[in-house]
BAFI-3210 file (N, C-alpha, C; in Angstrom, 3 decimals, decimal comma, padded with zeros to 6 digits):
// residues 133
n [1|2|3|4|5|6|7|8|9|10|11|12|13|14|15|16|17|18|19|20|21|22|23|24|25|26|27|28|29|30|31|32|33|34|35|36|37|38|39|40|41|42|43|44|45|46|47|48|49|50|51|52|53|54|55|56|57|58|59|60|61|62|63|64|65|66|67|68|69|70|71|72|73|74|75|76|77|78|79|80|81|82|83|84|85|86|87|88|89|90|91|92|93|94|95|96|97|98|99|100|101|102|103|104|105|106|107|108|109|110|111|112|113|114|115|116|117|118|119|120|121|122|123|124|125|126|127|128|129|130|131|132|133]
n.u [-008,881|-005,963|-005,507|-004,041|-003,814|-002,049|-000,696|000,448|001,671|003,278|003,217|004,649|005,955|004,066|002,648|004,556|005,003|002,096|001,772|004,277|003,043|000,443|001,589|002,260|-000,024|-001,526|-004,479|-004,920|-005,145|-004,975|-004,148|-003,529|-003,552|-004,107|-007,084|-008,205|-007,162|-008,364|-010,936|-010,941|-009,936|-012,398|-013,945|-012,715|-011,398|-008,439|-005,808|-003,509|-001,682|000,050|001,745|002,987|004,463|004,610|002,073|-000,344|-003,013|-004,066|-001,666|000,534|000,568|-001,704|-003,616|-003,067|-003,612|-006,686|-007,400|-009,490|-008,775|-009,984|-010,259|-007,966|-005,560|-002,734|000,273|002,456|004,975|006,131|008,804|010,974|012,663|014,946|015,821|016,702|015,021|012,320|011,679|011,769|009,612|007,059|006,964|006,321|004,362|002,447|002,746|003,295|005,545|008,504|010,038|012,531|012,764|015,220|013,925|014,121|012,123|011,716|012,049|009,874|007,592|008,338|008,079|005,462|004,425|004,983|003,581|000,978|000,704|001,330|-001,308|-003,109|-002,654|-003,430|-006,045|-007,541|-006,686|-008,266|-010,915|-011,007|-011,084|-013,458|-015,412|-015,147|-016,015]
n.v [-011,125|-010,687|-008,464|-007,152|-004,492|-003,884|-001,669|-000,890|000,040|-001,166|-004,584|-006,945|-006,477|-006,019|-008,615|-010,166|-009,238|-009,529|-012,595|-013,432|-012,505|-013,726|-016,285|-016,142|-015,995|-013,889|-012,016|-010,714|-008,051|-006,356|-003,311|-001,451|001,370|004,709|005,690|002,996|002,067|003,539|002,820|000,108|000,175|000,933|-001,085|-003,243|-002,809|-002,811|-003,953|-002,990|-001,070|-001,387|001,146|002,375|005,514|006,613|006,556|005,785|007,971|008,846|010,179|008,299|010,085|011,337|009,370|008,770|011,266|011,169|008,981|008,403|009,644|008,497|006,130|005,014|002,533|001,132|002,101|001,603|002,967|002,736|003,392|004,700|006,902|007,851|009,666|011,865|013,736|013,222|010,656|011,848|013,494|012,182|010,531|012,324|013,413|011,311|008,857|005,160|003,696|003,615|002,369|001,966|001,154|-000,745|-003,630|-006,306|-008,833|-010,188|-008,427|-006,617|-008,522|-008,647|-006,090|-005,298|-007,484|-006,277|-003,886|-004,697|-006,071|-003,616|-002,168|-004,147|-004,194|-001,430|-001,394|-003,315|-001,878|000,668|-000,774|-001,344|001,040|001,900|000,162|000,740|002,712]
n.w [007,481|005,565|003,280|000,335|-001,624|-004,863|-006,652|-009,549|-012,883|-014,272|-015,314|-014,952|-012,477|-010,685|-010,822|-009,949|-007,196|-006,429|-006,430|-004,498|-002,255|-002,166|-001,854|000,786|002,170|001,678|000,578|-002,412|-004,653|-007,691|-009,465|-012,428|-012,810|-011,681|-011,411|-011,722|-009,133|-007,239|-007,350|-006,714|-003,956|-002,506|-003,032|-001,980|000,196|001,413|004,014|003,194|001,051|-001,599|-003,228|-006,219|-007,285|-009,669|-012,086|-014,867|-015,943|-012,991|-011,033|-007,950|-006,064|-006,544|-006,086|-003,606|-002,198|-002,678|-001,103|001,675|004,738|007,282|006,789|005,342|004,108|005,373|003,703|001,354|-000,458|-003,784|-005,592|-008,438|-007,858|-005,949|-004,294|-001,210|-000,705|-001,639|-000,621|002,233|002,024|000,915|003,420|005,048|004,540|005,199|004,320|004,951|004,423|002,286|-000,645|-003,055|-006,502|-008,367|-006,243|-003,628|-003,656|-001,376|000,527|000,302|000,750|003,375|004,671|004,062|005,814|008,021|008,396|008,142|010,423|012,167|011,188|012,022|014,937|015,352|014,721|016,576|018,913|018,311|018,504|021,148|022,358|021,486|022,616|025,305|025,745]
ca.u [-008,373|-005,110|-005,793|-003,186|-004,027|-000,819|-000,816|001,896|001,479|004,337|002,679|005,386|006,103|002,428|002,418|005,654|004,578|001,100|002,309|004,831|002,201|-000,528|002,241|002,360|-001,406|-002,294|-005,408|-004,335|-005,852|-004,105|-004,583|-002,724|-003,441|-004,537|-008,034|-008,523|-006,766|-009,305|-011,950|-010,751|-010,014|-013,588|-014,932|-011,777|-010,974|-007,081|-005,192|-001,993|-001,727|001,548|001,394|003,611|004,256|004,419|001,106|-000,983|-004,261|-003,906|-000,169|000,302|000,487|-003,391|-004,437|-002,960|-004,327|-008,014|-007,951|-010,167|-007,628|-010,138|-010,148|-006,827|-004,949|-001,429|000,607|003,672|005,119|007,230|009,242|012,278|012,991|015,494|016,720|016,270|013,932|011,264|011,334|011,128|008,434|006,237|006,910|005,761|002,940|001,626|003,009|003,889|006,945|008,766|010,971|012,848|013,183|014,774|013,572|014,280|010,576|011,680|011,860|008,723|006,883|008,534|007,402|003,977|003,818|005,198|002,565|-000,165|000,796|000,779|-002,613|-004,055|-002,554|-004,243|-007,254|-007,419|-006,716|-009,642|-011,733|-011,124|-011,560|-014,974|-015,786|-014,925|-016,945]
ca.v [-011,588|-010,120|-007,945|-006,123|-003,940|-003,773|-000,668|-000,556|-000,169|-002,457|-005,960|-007,984|-005,931|-006,081|-009,888|-010,735|-009,183|-010,542|-014,048|-013,820|-012,098|-015,074|-017,574|-015,985|-016,011|-012,556|-011,948|-009,668|-007,572|-005,511|-002,442|-000,794|002,966|005,363|005,265|001,867|001,898|004,282|002,019|-001,218|000,537|001,398|-002,184|-004,314|-002,285|-003,642|-003,431|-002,504|-000,835|-001,137|002,307|002,989|006,855|007,116|005,876|006,504|008,521|009,632|009,646|007,509|010,926|011,878|008,508|008,923|012,397|010,833|008,270|008,730|009,344|007,813|004,388|004,681|001,543|001,729|002,548|001,394|003,534|002,249|004,532|004,827|008,055|007,411|010,854|011,774|014,668|012,557|009,922|012,448|014,536|011,254|010,173|013,580|013,161|010,505|007,450|004,444|003,446|003,994|001,791|002,182|000,226|-002,342|-004,387|-007,777|-009,301|-010,614|-007,333|-006,111|-009,156|-008,225|-004,691|-005,820|-007,932|-005,487|-003,036|-005,343|-006,126|-002,468|-002,218|-005,022|-003,512|-000,021|-001,707|-003,914|-000,794|001,313|-001,606|-001,414|002,270|002,219|-000,665|001,295|004,192]
ca.w [006,120|005,122|002,317|000,098|-002,991|-005,498|-007,802|-010,455|-014,189|-015,043|-014,905|-014,569|-010,986|-009,849|-010,635|-008,873|-005,695|-005,937|-006,100|-003,602|-001,079|-002,102|-001,318|002,522|002,617|001,930|-000,244|-003,008|-005,755|-008,362|-010,447|-013,239|-013,053|-010,442|-011,460|-011,114|-007,560|-006,313|-007,653|-006,104|-002,505|-002,284|-002,607|-001,784|001,511|001,561|005,159|002,746|-000,655|-002,461|-004,470|-007,193|-007,335|-011,197|-012,509|-015,822|-015,308|-011,728|-010,040|-006,858|-005,458|-006,973|-005,763|-002,032|-001,437|-002,632|000,099|002,988|005,879|008,153|006,546|004,397|004,458|005,612|002,365|001,074|-001,806|-004,550|-006,906|-009,223|-007,376|-004,390|-003,585|000,172|-000,389|-002,185|000,528|003,272|001,538|001,244|004,949|006,040|004,138|005,766|003,678|006,106|004,251|000,791|-001,259|-004,421|-007,415|-007,998|-004,710|-003,435|-003,351|-000,109|001,472|-000,044|001,743|004,971|004,943|003,972|006,842|009,305|007,829|008,596|011,992|012,859|010,998|013,113|016,535|015,492|014,408|018,000|020,245|018,076|018,951|022,566|022,910|021,141|023,581|026,566|025,732]
c.u [-007,330|-004,966|-004,662|-003,567|-002,598|-001,104|000,115|001,147|002,461|003,726|003,411|005,962|005,053|002,366|003,252|005,373|003,409|001,209|003,019|003,819|001,068|000,262|002,152|000,877|-002,080|-003,640|-005,149|-005,588|-004,742|-004,639|-003,627|-002,620|-004,205|-006,031|-008,989|-008,380|-007,769|-010,338|-011,894|-010,282|-011,262|-014,370|-013,923|-011,462|-009,668|-006,763|-004,129|-001,977|-000,166|001,449|002,880|003,550|004,020|003,363|000,358|-002,448|-004,391|-002,427|-000,339|000,181|-001,304|-003,946|-004,222|-003,794|-005,705|-008,367|-008,444|-009,110|-008,605|-010,132|-009,042|-006,154|-003,384|-000,690|002,095|004,021|006,372|007,559|010,791|013,042|013,824|016,302|016,023|014,954|012,548|010,702|011,075|009,665|007,205|005,875|006,218|004,505|001,760|001,906|003,532|005,152|006,911|010,001|011,352|012,986|014,310|014,826|014,026|012,720|010,528|011,635|010,576|007,674|007,156|007,956|006,119|003,787|003,903|003,914|001,141|-000,291|000,607|-000,686|-003,579|-003,952|-003,517|-005,590|-007,936|-007,663|-007,773|-010,798|-012,141|-011,593|-012,962|-015,734|-016,085|-015,856|-018,485]
c.v [-010,416|-009,535|-007,207|-005,807|-003,442|-002,827|-000,203|-000,662|-001,029|-003,937|-006,920|-007,692|-006,491|-007,767|-010,318|-010,621|-009,836|-011,924|-014,318|-013,396|-013,289|-016,107|-017,420|-015,666|-014,738|-012,721|-010,410|-009,387|-006,677|-004,304|-001,373|000,688|003,479|005,377|004,082|001,415|002,367|003,477|000,789|-000,865|000,646|-000,029|-003,419|-003,981|-003,186|-002,931|-002,767|-002,472|-000,684|-000,136|002,613|004,648|007,049|006,046|006,477|007,026|009,363|009,157|009,174|008,826|011,604|010,751|008,582|010,231|012,141|010,064|008,966|008,483|008,706|006,047|004,246|003,663|001,685|001,535|002,251|001,925|002,910|003,300|003,967|005,708|007,809|008,241|011,056|012,744|014,115|011,482|010,566|013,191|013,552|010,693|011,192|013,655|012,470|008,730|006,636|003,979|003,914|002,850|002,008|001,235|000,218|-002,429|-005,599|-008,029|-009,496|-009,599|-006,594|-006,872|-008,800|-007,076|-004,734|-006,404|-007,091|-004,364|-003,616|-005,734|-004,811|-001,740|-002,925|-004,447|-002,384|-000,610|-002,427|-002,729|000,133|000,487|-001,289|-000,031|002,681|001,396|000,045|002,323|003,744]
c.w [006,209|003,757|001,669|-001,461|-003,618|-006,541|-008,284|-012,096|-015,030|-014,574|-014,593|-012,899|-010,232|-009,558|-009,815|-007,286|-005,298|-005,381|-004,863|-002,099|-001,173|-001,251|000,213|003,167|002,662|000,693|-001,058|-004,530|-006,590|-009,079|-011,060|-013,369|-011,812|-010,348|-010,908|-009,548|-006,677|-006,282|-006,615|-004,475|-001,942|-001,998|-001,901|-000,408|001,826|003,287|004,653|001,538|-000,719|-003,494|-005,475|-007,188|-008,919|-012,122|-013,744|-014,891|-014,228|-011,138|-008,818|-005,812|-005,412|-006,103|-004,141|-001,397|-001,678|-001,777|001,154|004,354|007,176|008,038|005,259|005,162|004,558|003,973|002,127|-000,176|-002,496|-005,689|-007,356|-008,448|-005,947|-003,892|-002,066|000,290|-001,083|-001,023|001,765|002,943|001,680|002,778|005,840|005,574|004,729|005,471|004,848|005,709|002,623|000,486|-002,737|-005,228|-007,915|-006,716|-004,871|-003,073|-001,917|000,811|001,316|000,902|003,074|005,436|004,988|005,335|007,994|009,146|008,273|009,864|012,854|012,222|011,876|014,628|016,466|015,390|015,936|018,855|019,958|018,362|020,488|023,061|022,649|022,073|024,749|026,767|026,165]
res [x|x|x|x|x|x|x|x|x|x|x|x|x|x|x|x|x|x|x|x|x|x|x|x|x|x|x|x|x|x|x|x|x|x|x|x|x|x|x|x|x|x|x|x|x|x|x|x|x|x|x|x|x|x|x|x|x|x|x|x|x|x|x|x|x|x|x|x|x|x|x|x|x|x|x|x|x|x|x|x|x|x|x|x|x|x|x|x|x|x|x|x|x|x|x|x|x|x|x|x|x|x|x|x|x|x|x|x|x|x|x|x|x|x|x|x|x|x|x|x|x|x|x|x|x|x|x|x|x|x|x|x|x]
***
């Protein structure tokens, strides 16, 4: 199953992304704040998480830092901040991708597809390593 968790406090943005991804065959859950995001990650177990940086309750950074490194989904960050320092900091921290708002929904879908492919290949490679032991 191709599962994506969309975390954004702007309902219009999360709804548009969720709709576009569902049309592409993804199973989508949404969260409107950082606390809800962490709860949903634990039971939904997404392959990809689209995470807004500026969230209520817990920031995107706090959510990201609280994800279990061994089971963390691929993370696509969304932010209104488009300076290079922020982008580089997030990517160096381990985020898989970073997009600035506003964005074209088609690009979000394409990036999620790419992250899902990467996630699927990594899972298959890990399964082969475990099987060979």
